[in-house]
DRENGUKE-278898 format. One line per 3 residues: number of its first residue (from 0); their letters; for each residue x negated, y negated, z negated of N, C-alpha, C. Coordinates in Angstrom, 2 decimals. Each point is the difference from the previous one (the first is absolute). Example, Ala and Ser with C-alpha at 12.3 -4.5 7.8 and 13.67 -1.06 7.14 Angstrom:
# residues 2
0	as	-13.19/5.69/-7.80/0.89/-1.19/0.00/-0.90/-1.20/0.00 | 0.35/-1.05/0.72/-0.82/-1.19/-0.06/0.77/-1.09/-0.73
***
This chain:
# residues 69
0	myg	36.52/-179.32/46.00/-0.25/-0.67/-1.29/-0.44/-1.43/0.23 | -0.90/-0.23/0.98/-0.51/-1.37/0.19/1.14/-1.01/0.35 | 1.01/0.48/0.73/1.12/-0.89/0.33/0.77/-0.44/-1.19
3	erl	0.26/0.93/-0.89/0.67/-0.29/-1.27/-0.79/-0.97/-0.85 | -1.30/0.28/-0.09/-0.81/-0.87/-0.82/-0.11/-1.43/0.58 | -0.15/-0.11/1.31/-0.05/-1.33/0.63/1.28/-0.76/-0.27
6	kql	1.11/0.67/0.18/1.32/-0.63/-0.19/0.20/-0.43/-1.44 | -0.38/0.87/-0.94/0.12/-0.28/-1.40/-0.83/-1.20/-0.41 | -1.25/-0.03/0.41/-0.90/-1.11/-0.31/0.51/-1.31/0.61
9	rke	0.47/0.03/1.24/0.50/-1.19/0.66/1.24/-0.54/-0.71 | 0.93/0.89/-0.38/1.23/-0.45/-0.65/-0.27/-0.52/-1.43 | -0.94/0.62/-0.69/-0.32/-0.46/-1.38/-0.54/-1.43/0.07
12	rni	-0.68/-0.34/1.06/-0.56/-1.35/0.12/0.77/-0.94/0.89 | 1.13/0.49/0.50/0.87/-0.78/0.84/-0.75/-0.67/1.18 | -0.69/0.84/0.76/-0.79/-0.49/1.12/0.69/0.45/1.29
15	pqq	0.15/-0.93/0.95/0.63/0.38/1.26/-0.86/0.92/0.82 | 0.66/0.93/0.75/-0.77/0.94/0.83/-0.88/-0.75/0.99 | 0.42/-1.15/0.50/-0.76/-0.76/0.99/-1.39/-0.36/-0.58
18	tla	-0.02/-0.40/-1.25/-1.30/-0.37/-0.65/-0.91/1.15/-0.02 | 0.51/1.18/-0.33/-0.86/1.20/-0.07/-0.39/0.49/1.36 | 0.88/-0.17/0.97/-0.37/0.35/1.37/-1.19/-0.82/0.47
21	ela	0.02/-1.31/-0.25/-1.10/-0.84/0.38/-1.29/0.43/-0.73 | 0.08/0.30/-1.28/-1.11/0.42/-0.75/-0.56/1.29/0.54 | 0.83/0.93/0.44/-0.45/1.30/0.50/-0.41/-0.08/1.45
24	gvk	0.26/-1.14/0.67/-0.38/-0.18/1.37/0.89/0.71/0.97 | 1.30/0.09/-0.37/0.96/0.69/0.92/1.24/-0.88/0.15 | 0.83/0.31/0.96/1.28/-0.69/0.14/0.94/0.47/-1.09
27	irg	1.02/-0.72/-0.25/0.91/0.33/-1.11/0.59/1.43/0.16 | 0.29/0.37/1.26/0.60/1.31/0.24/-1.06/1.08/-0.40 | -1.23/-0.26/0.31/-1.05/0.95/-0.40/-0.07/0.19/-1.48
30	yqf	0.14/-1.10/-0.79/0.01/0.11/-1.43/1.24/0.76/-0.49 | 1.12/-0.27/0.63/1.20/0.71/-0.38/-0.14/1.50/0.25 | -0.78/0.39/1.03/-0.26/1.41/0.29/-0.86/0.58/-1.14
33	yes	-0.89/-0.82/-0.59/-0.79/0.50/-1.14/0.91/0.36/-1.17 | 0.91/-0.93/-0.29/0.90/0.25/-1.18/0.95/1.17/0.23 | 0.37/0.22/1.24/0.88/1.13/0.29/-0.79/1.30/0.31
36	ett	-1.31/-0.12/-0.04/-0.92/1.11/0.24/0.15/0.56/1.42 | 0.41/-0.84/0.95/0.08/0.39/1.39/-1.39/0.04/0.59 | -0.84/-0.98/-0.38/-1.44/0.00/0.34/-0.85/-0.21/-1.22
39	epn	-1.26/0.36/0.13/-0.91/-0.14/-1.14/-0.88/-1.22/0.24 | -0.23/-0.76/-1.06/-0.90/-1.14/0.14/-1.45/0.43/0.28 | -0.75/-0.74/0.79/-1.39/0.32/0.20/-0.78/-0.41/-1.22
42	ika	-1.27/0.36/-0.03/-0.84/-0.23/-1.21/-0.12/-1.51/-0.30 | -0.12/-0.82/1.04/-0.12/-1.44/-0.24/1.27/-0.55/-0.69 | 1.16/0.45/0.43/1.28/-0.40/-0.59/0.11/0.49/-1.44
45	lia	-0.39/1.23/-0.20/0.04/0.56/-1.36/-0.87/-0.80/-0.97 | -1.19/-0.32/0.46/-0.92/-0.73/-0.86/0.57/-1.40/-0.29 | 0.54/-0.66/1.03/0.53/-1.34/-0.18/1.22/0.02/-0.96
48	lad	0.86/0.96/0.13/1.16/0.12/-0.89/-0.40/0.35/-1.42 | -0.93/0.95/-0.14/-0.45/0.38/-1.33/-0.65/-1.18/-0.69 | -0.86/-0.74/0.73/-0.66/-1.19/-0.60/1.04/-1.05/-0.37
51	fyg	0.95/-0.24/0.88/1.06/-1.00/-0.29/0.76/0.33/-1.29 | 0.35/1.28/-0.15/0.80/0.40/-1.16/-0.87/0.28/-1.26 | -1.28/0.12/0.21/-0.90/0.30/-1.14/0.13/1.45/-0.44
54	vti	0.24/0.88/0.94/0.13/1.44/-0.31/-1.02/0.78/0.85 | -0.18/1.27/-0.30/-0.90/0.82/0.79/0.75/0.56/1.23 | -0.81/0.38/1.00/0.58/0.69/1.15/0.60/1.31/-0.46
57	dyl	-0.69/0.66/-0.92/0.56/1.30/-0.52/1.37/-0.16/-0.57 | 0.26/-1.14/-0.64/1.33/-0.25/-0.56/1.01/-0.19/1.16 | -0.39/-0.82/0.96/0.91/-0.21/1.16/0.39/1.27/0.70
60	vgr	-0.93/0.94/0.18/0.29/1.20/0.75/0.49/1.17/-0.88 | 0.12/-0.25/-1.32/0.61/1.01/-0.85/-0.97/1.01/-0.58 | -1.30/-0.27/0.04/-1.00/0.93/-0.56/-0.11/-0.15/-1.52
63	tdt	0.48/-1.13/-0.51/0.01/-0.25/-1.45/1.20/-0.84/-0.31 | 0.45/0.07/-1.24/1.10/-0.84/-0.45/-0.49/-1.18/-0.79 | -1.34/-0.15/-0.08/-0.59/-1.13/-0.73/-0.41/-1.07/1.04
66	png	0.66/-1.16/-0.02/-0.21/-1.00/1.01/-1.46/-0.51/0.10 | -0.67/-0.10/-1.13/-1.34/-0.64/0.01/-1.11/0.99/-0.22 | 0.17/1.22/0.38/-1.10/0.96/-0.13/0.29/1.01/-0.99
***
């Protein structure tokens, strides 16, 4: 679920994967693995991405369908 949400949020805002990789503190390939759900983001990356998008971590990981709580 988190991969789909990350991809959807990125595409809605037309942000390059490289920008988000830098924000999450990973190489671009690492970020691509997040979107394909090959690997899971660590808590620091999740917090950074949630803060950047203005959504909750619960939304990113699929625990809720409400982006802001």
